[in-house]
ROGU-991188 format. One record per residue (C-alpha): x, y, z; residue in one letter. Coordinates in steps of 0.25 Angstrom, whole numbers, plus 5000, padded with zeros to 4 digits. Example, Ala and Ser with C-alpha at 12.3 -4.5 7.8 and 13.67 -1.06 7.14 Angstrom:
<rs>
504949825031a505549965029s
</rs>
This chain:
<rs>
496251895195m496451995184q497851935181v497251795180w496151845170v497151915161i498051785161r496751695157t496351795146v497851795140l497951645141s496651635133a497051725123v498451655121l497751515120v496751575109s497951635102m498751505102c497651415097f496851505088a497051495073v497751625069e497251705057e498151715045c499051835044p498651945034a499051935020t498752005007v497651974997d498651914987d498951794997c497551754998l497151624992y495851644984q495751514977n494651454986v493151444987a492551534998m491351575005l491751705011k491351735025s490651875027a491351895040r492751925044n492851925059d493651795064p492451755073t491251775064d491651685053h492351555049y492651475036y492451325032i493551275023g493351185011g494251075005m493851034992f494450974980g493951074969v494951044958h495450904954e496950874957q498050944949g499250884943y500150924955d499950974969a500051124964y498851124955s497351084954c496751024942s495851114934n494651014936a493651044946i493050934955r491550934955t491550874969r492450984974g491751104968i490351054972v490751024986n491451154987l490251234983e489451144993a490451185004f490251335001l488751325000w488651245013s489351355021i488351455016k487251365019k487551315033f488151445038s486751505035s485951385040l486751365053n487251515056p488151545067t487851685072p489051775069g489851675061i489951665046d490451545038v491351545026g492051445017g493351425010v493651305001a495051264996f495251174984d496151054986s496251014972c495950864976s497350854983r497450824998k498750904997e498051024993q496951015003t498051015014i498751135007e497451215007n497151185022v498551215027m498751335018s497451395024f497951365038a499251425036h498651555029c499351525016n497951505009l497051615012r495651625006p495151775007m494651805021g494751665026v495751645038d496151515043r495651535057r494151545052h494151415044l493551315054l493351185046a493451125032y492551045023v493250945014g494050885008p493350794999d494350684997r494750585008s496250605004s496250755007e495450735020a496450635025l497650725021a497050855028i496750785041s497950805048s498050955043v496650975048m496950915062a498151005063d497251125060l496151085069n495151105058i493951015055t493650965040y492450895035i492550815022s491350805013h491950695005a493150625011a492650485014t493950405017s493750305029p495150355034e494550485038l493550425048s494650425059d494550545067s495850525075t496550545062k495650645056h495150725068p494550845061f493950775049f492450755047l491750715035r490250715030t490450615019a490350465023p491550385024s491950285012d491750175022i490250175019h490550175004d491450055006a490349985014v489250015004i490049974992m490449834999a488949815002n488449854988m489349744982l488649644992g487349694988v487649674973a488149534976g489549564971a490549454974e491749534968f492149674966a493249764960i493649884969l494250004962l494650114972y495250254971l496750244976d496650364986n496250385000d494750374997y494750254988g495750174996r495150195010a493750165004g494150044996s494849985009m493549995016k492749935005f493749815005q493549795019e492049795017e492149695006i493049605014n491949595025n491049525014k491149385009k490349404996d491149524990v492649524985c493549624979i494149554967g494949674962q495449804969s495949924961m496450064964a496150184955v497150294957t496550434959p497150484945s497050354937p497750354923s497050304911d497950174911a497450154926e496050164922i496150074911i496849964919q495749974930i494649954919v495449834913q495549774927n494049794929l493749724915q494649614920k493749594933y492449634927q491749504932e491849564946m490849664941r490849754954y491849874954v491949954967v492350094964l492950164977f493250294971m492750434969d491750464958a492850524948a493650394948h492350304948a491950374935r493350354930m493250204932i491850194926l492250274913e493450174911a492550054912v491450124904n492550134892s492549984891r491149934886p491549794889a491549814904i490649944905a489449864911s490249754918k490449824932f489549874943i490349984950f490150014965i490450164968g490650244981t489950364986s490950454979s490350404966w488950424972g487850474962r488750554954s488250554939p489650594935d490250454938v489250374929i488950474918r489050414905g489650284911l488350194910i488350074909p489750064916t489150124929a487750054927n487349964940n488450034948s488250054963i488550184970v488250254983m488050404987s487950475000h486650515005v486550635015v485350685023s484150755017n484650885024t485950885016y485250835003t484450965004q485751045006y486350974993v485151014985e485351164990e486751154986f486451094972k485551214969a486651304974h487651234965w486751244953a486551394955g488051424956l488651524946r490151514947p490351654940d489351724949a489151674963r488351744972t488451654985d489751724990g490551594987v491951604979v492251474972n493251494961p493151344957w491651344954l491951424941m493051324937e492051214939y490951284931f491951304920q492451154920q491051104920e490551194908y491851204901n491751364901c492451484907r492051604915f493151694911d492851694896i491851754887n491051684875g491151534872a491551454884g491151554895k490351494907c488851524907n488351494921t486951524916t486951414906v487851314914n487551284929r488251194939l487551064939s487051004952d487350864947d488750884952v488350894966i489350804973d488950694983v489750754994y489050894993v488150855005p489350815013y490050955010t488751025015i488750935027m490150975031a489951125030v488651115039e489451035049a490551135050i489651255051i488851185062k490151145069g490751285069v489451345074k489351245086a490851265089a490651415089a489451405099e490351325108e491651395108k491151535105c489851625107s489251555095g489251685087n490751695083n491951605082l492751635094c494251615095s494051495104d493451425092l494451465082l495651415090n496351295084l495851195094e494351225093n494351255079q494651105077g494051025088t492851105092v492351125077i492550985074y491850935086e490651035083k490550985069i490450845073k489450875084e488550965076t488550865064g488150745072m487250695060m488450725051v489650665057f489950535065n489850575080s490450445086t491550475096r492650395103d492950375117a493650505118d492450585112g493150605099k492350585086y492850455079v492750505065s492250625057g491350535048d489950575044v488950505052s488350375047l486950435050q487150535040n487750445029s486950365019a487150315005y486350294993n486650174984i486450184969y486550094957t486850164943v485750144933t485950124918k485450264916t486550324925g485650354937d485850314951f484850214957d484750214972l484650074977v484950094992y485350185003r486350145013y486650205027k487950175034p487250195048s486350075046e486849945051s486349865039t487149855026t486749845011l486949695012l485749685022d484849745012r484149685000v484849684987k484449794978f485349774966l484949704954d485649564955e485649544940n486549664939i487349654952y487849514951r489049454958k490149464948g491249364946q492749354949c493649244943s494649174951e495749234943t495349374945l494749364959c495549254967p495349334980v493849324979c493849184974k494849134984a493949194995e492649134990s493148994987t493948964999v493248855007a493248875022p494048765029t493948815043t492948875052p493849005052e493649015037v492149005037t491949115047t491549245041p492749335037r493049435048p492949575045a494249615051d495149555040t495849625029t496249595014t497149635004d496349674991p497249664979t497249684964l497049574954g496749464964g498249434965t498249414980r497349334989a496449405000m496949365014v496249395027y496949425040y496549425054p496349575059i497649575067r498549505057q499749595054e500149595039i501449655033t501449695018g500049665014a499249775007f498249804997a498649824982t498749974979q499050044966p499950154965r499950274956t501150334950e500950464958a501250384970e502650344966y503350474970m504350514981t504050534995r504350684994f503150704985e502250664996i502950755006g503950665013q505150765013k506050665021w506450595008i507250715004i508350705015p508350555014i508550554999g509650665000v510350595011l510350465004a510950524992g512050585000l512250455007g512450384994i513450494989f514250475002a514350325000v514850344986i515950444991v516350355002f516450234992e517250314982i518250374992y518450234999v518750164986m519650274981y520550274994k520650124994l521050114979l522350044978g522550014993t522649874998q521249875004q520649894991s521049754987h520449695000k518949674998w518749635012r519249765018t518349845008v517049775006w516349805019l516549945017g515949945003q514749865008l514549965019l514550075009l513549995000f512649975012g512650125015i512450155000f511250065000l510650135012s510650265005y510150204992l508950145000t508450275005l508050324991f506950214992a506250305002y506150424992l504850374984p503550344990i503650194994p503550094982t503649944981k505149964977a505550064988t504849984999c505649864995g506949944994i506850005008t506349875014r507549795009f508649905007g508649975021i508849835028g509949795018i510649935019s510749925034y511149775034a512349805024i512849925032m512849855046f513249715041s514549785035v514749855049l514549715056l515549645047v516549755049k516449745064l516649595063m517949615054v518449715065i518149615076l518849505070t520149585068s520149625083k521049505087s522149545077s523149605087e524349595078s523649685068l524349815066l523549945064p523349955049g523549815045d522649765034i521849665042e521849565054s522149425053p520749395059n520149485049y518749435045l518849375032k518149445020g517249325017i516749325031y516449475031q515649455019f514849335024l514549415037m514049535029f513149445020m512549385032f512249515039a511649575027v510949455023g510049445035v509449585031q509349545017v508549425021v507649505030i507349605018g507049505008i506149425017q505349555020w505249595005l504749455002i503749445013t503249585012v503449624997p503749784997p502649864992e502150014994a500750034998i499850155001q499250155015v498650265024f499650335033d499450385047n498850515041r497850435033g498550465020e498950365009p500450335010y501350235002w502150145011i502950015010c502049885014n502949825025h502149865036y501249785045t499749795046w498549725053a497449665046a496449735054g497049875051s497349865037g498649885028w498250025024e498250115037n499650145042m499150185055a498750045058s499949975054f500549865064v501949905059r502250015049t503249995037e504350065045f504149975057e504249845049n505449905041h506149925055v505849785059l506549735046s507849805050l507949735064i509149655058y509849785055i509649825069m510349705074v511549725064l511649865070i511649815084l512649705081i513549805074t513549905085t513949805096i515049745087l515549885085a515649915100l516349785101r517449815090a517549965094h519049955099g519549875087i520449955077i520249875065t519849955053n520250075060n519250055071r518050035061e517249975072s517050115079v516350165066f515550045064i515050065079g514650205075i513950155063s513150055070a513050115084g512450245078f511450165069s510750125082i510150265086p509850295071i509050165070w508350195083l508050335078a507350305065w506650175070t506050255081l505650375073v504950285063g504350195072g503750295082l503050375072n502150275066r500950345070d501450475063h500750535052m501950515043f502450385049a502750325036q503650435033e504350425046f504650275044g505250285030d506050415034a506550345047c507050225039i507650305028a508450405037f508850295047g509550215035l510150345030f510750375044l511250235046n511950235033a512550375034t513050335048l513750215043i514350285031l515050395039f515350315051a516050205043m516650275031f517150415036l518250345045p518650265032k518750385024v519650445035r520550325035q520550325019l520950475020v522150445029n522550315023m524050305021g524250435029v523950425044e523850275046g522850215056i522350285068y523450295078f522450255090e522450125083d523950105086d523750085100r522949955097e524149885091t525249805097v526149925095y525350015105n526350105114e527550035107s528850105108v529850125097i531350135102m532350195092p533750135092p534750195101p535350285090s534150315081y534750425073k536050365070s535650215069r534450205060p534650055059n534650025074s533649945081n532350005085s531449945096l529949945097i529349915110y527949855108v526949875120n526049755123t525149755135p526049825145g527349775141m528449755130y528549615125t529649535120d530349585107p529649565094q530249585081i529249655071i529649625057s528949635044n529949535038g530949635032d532249565033p532949695034g532449735047g531249735057n530049825055h528749855062i527449895057r526850015064y525450065063s525150045049q525049915040a526149925029g526950025036s528349975039v529250045049y530750015048s531549975060s532949915062p533049775065p532849725079g531549805081m530849725092y529949735105r530749735117k530649615126a530149635140e531349565146s532149685140t531349785145i531149735159g530149765169p530749905173s531149945159s530650085155k529750075143v529550185133l528150215130r527650255116v527550395112t526250465108g526550465094d526650315094l525450285102t524550355092g524250475101k524850565091h524650555076r525850525068r526150615056p526450495048q525850355048s527150275047d528650295049y529850215045g530750185057y531950165048g533050255042r532850405044r532850495032s533850605031e532850705037k532650625049g531250575046t530650435046l530350365032t528950335030r528450195026s527250165017r525950155024s524750065019h523550115027q522450005030n521050065034i520449935036g519149875030a518349975023l
</rs>
C-alpha cells in the first residue's frame, strides 16, 4: 500500500514538472529589459500574484524592422494607460484573497513582426521586465490592429495563452477553429459594413465610390460591404479604389483626381481608419471646386473623433459616421478614466505605474522637454493632458481587463483553493484552456456564448446584446448630430425605419454610361425570361473593378471559376524577393540554379572543343540533338530564377509557360534519340565505330518529330496564357495572412476568390494538371528505353536515356505528392512553389549528368582506346579466329586466314576487301582503321572444315575480355624490333 502511494505521488510530481511552465533562469540586472510600461505587483511568491500582458502600438512604424518612429500614437498611449488603470481598478473591485495582479505592456511599434517578437522573446526569457516571470503572465490584452491579431494567433495557440483584443475588428478573426485563444470586446467590422450599406439605402443613393485601406482591416471590411451592396437592387458601387497604408503624395493626388472625375456619384464610402480618412478629407478640401460635392460615409474607426474633421468643413459637412455605444456601466468607468488621465503628471506619478512613453507623448503634444531648464521646459502645472483625446476603444480595453480578472478568479476557485494560484492552474494545459473557458463563462454579457455540437465556442466575438451604434451626421459647425441608434441584435434594419435625412441634401447622385457602365447595364437590361425577373439570389458573387472597364457577372453559388479576381493595387514595397518575407528555400534554389547554368556552359565548351576539326563537327544531324538537350537543361535552370521574387504578372507567366516548355524540350530530345537508335537496330552489317547505319533516321525526320513533340506543349501553354491571363493577386493564406500568389487557381462562387483555404484547386494543383502531357512523354520515353536497352548504337546511349527517364518517375511522384498532400498546411503556398522548383532542378540535373558524363568519357578516350570492347561481341566478328600463315616469322607475305563465326558454324569463304588492288584487308573494331593482310584472306568454307574438324576458339584478348593496350594493329610487315605497325584511328562516338 505504501509503495502504491509513493508511486502515485511521484507520478503526480513528474506530470506537474512536465507540463508546468518553467521559471526563467537567473540572470544579472544588465540583461533585464526595462523599456516597458509596468504596474508592479507588490508580491513575489509564485502562488500569490500574476500579471496581465499588454500589446499596444505606442509608436508609429519606423523606417525599418529594427526601429520605431519617434511619433507617439494617441490611440496607443491612451489605451495603454486605460489598461494599467483598469488593472488597479478591477483588482480592487473584484479582489481574489491572497492574489495580487500586476501589468506589463510591450510596444509593437505598429508592426505585426514586432508583436510576435515581443511575445516570443518574453516566452523564451530573452525579454525580461524587472520582476516579471513568464510563468506568471496568464493572459494578454491587445493588439489593437487586425493584422497583428491575425499574425500572433498561431503563436498564442502554441503558448496556450488567451489574448483579448480591444480594437481588432477583422471578420477573419471570428473563426474560433483558426484562432482558438482569441477574444475581442470590440464588435466586428461586419456590423460597420451592414450599417454603411443600409445608410446608402436610407439616403436614397443609387451610386457610390468605395475607398478602402489596402490592409487586412480594409480589405476584409470592404469585401463584406460589397457583399451587402450586392444584395441590394437600388445601390451600385460605380468605382472601387484602394489606398495603401503609407500613400505617397502622388497616390493621394491621383485618388483625388479620380474622385473629381466621378463626382456626380456624390457618395464616397471610406472603409479605413481615422488617420487615413482625414488624409482623404484634407486632399479633397484642398480643391475648392469639389470641396462640398461629396457626402462621406465613415466607419466606427472614424467615430466622433474631432481630429478627423477639424478645419475641414465644408468638405466633411453632411457626412454620415457611426460610433460604438457601450453600456452605462462602462460609460461610468470611461468618465473615471478621463479624470485619471487629465490628472496625470508624467514627471511625478504617484500611482505606482512606470510608463516611459507618457513623457514622450507629453513632449510631443506641447513641443517641450523635461530634461532642460529655461525656455522649452515642460510645465505640467500649465499644460495638462486633455480628455478630448480619449479613444473610442478605451471602454473595450477596460472591458477586456475586467474579463481577464474575473476569469482568472473563477479558474483559481475551481482548480485551487481560491486563495492562491496552485501549480495545477499554472501548467501549460490549464493556463490556456481553463482560463479561456472561465473568461467566456464569467463574461456572458460581454462575449458570444454560442457553442457548436461539440460544446466549443463558435467565436470569440463580443455579444450582440452588448453591441450598439450611434449614427451621426456632421453639421456645418463641425459637431456630430445624433440621428439614429442601431442595435445589431434587433431583427429590423435601418431600411425598415422612416427616413431621417434631409432629402434635399442626400439626393440620389448620377452616373453616366461612360463612367459607370456596370450600374447602367444592370439597370437597363429588360427581363426576357421568368428566371431574370426573379429577385437576385443572395448567394452570388461579383468582380468589382476599377474604372468600369469590366462587366459585372453573376454566377451560381457552385460555379467553379479559374483566373477571375478583383482588381488590386500593389505598392512598391510589395515588389521584393521571397527571402525578405521569410522564405529561406529560395537561397538553395537560386544557388543550385546558378551552379547548373555554370555546369551546362562547361559541358558545352568542352564538347565543342573536343569535336573541333573532327568529321562529326561537319555533320549537323549528329550534333543538333545534343545541343538542343543542353539548351533545354539551360532553360530549366534559367526558369528557376523566376521563383526568387514575390509573384508578379511577369514571373507568373514565365513559370507557367517556361516549366512546361523546359520539360518538353528535354524529353522530346530523348524520345527522338531513342527513335534514331531503334531505326539503326536492323543494320547487321554495321561495324562498331561506323559513322551511321544505312537505316539511320534522316535529319529532316528527326527535326519534324522533335517539333511535333514540343509543339503539343507549346499549344497547351499558349492556350492557358490566353484563356487565363497571368496575374499576381493577394489572397488570404491558411494562416489568414495576406499573400501574393499567381491567379491560376480554381475557386467556387459561393466561397469567393480571396480565401486560399476554400479553393477548389490551388495554383499548384492546376499547374500539375497542365503538365500531364509531360508525364505521358516521360512514360513513353521510359518504355522505349527499355525496348532499346540492348542496342549498341551510339555506345549504348539507350541505357543512359533509360536512366534519365526512369529515375524521373520517382522524382515526379515525390514533388507532386509533397505539394499536393500539404494543401491544408499553414505554408501550403510555399510548399507548392518549392516543390515545382526543386522538381525541375532535380530532373534537369539528372538528365545533364546521366547523358553528358558518358559523352565526356568518350571524348576523353577518343582516338586512344576505341569503342567499348564488350560491343565487339555484338558484331559479325564475334569469337572469330585469326590464323597466321604457316611460317609467320619468315614469310610475312604469306596468306593469313580469318575464320568468322556465325551462329554455331563457320560459313563459306568470304573475301573481305576494301578495294585495294594490292591486297585484301579487313576492318577490325574501328571505322577507318585498316589492318594489312596478305592476299587470300577469307572465311573458311564449311566443306573444308568438315563435321569433325577441330575449330580453334578465339582467345580472351580478341573477345574483349581483356583490354587491348592499343586500339588497332596492322597485320602486315613487322618492324625490326618485332612490333606491329599501328594504323591511324578515326574514332566515332555517335550522335551527341
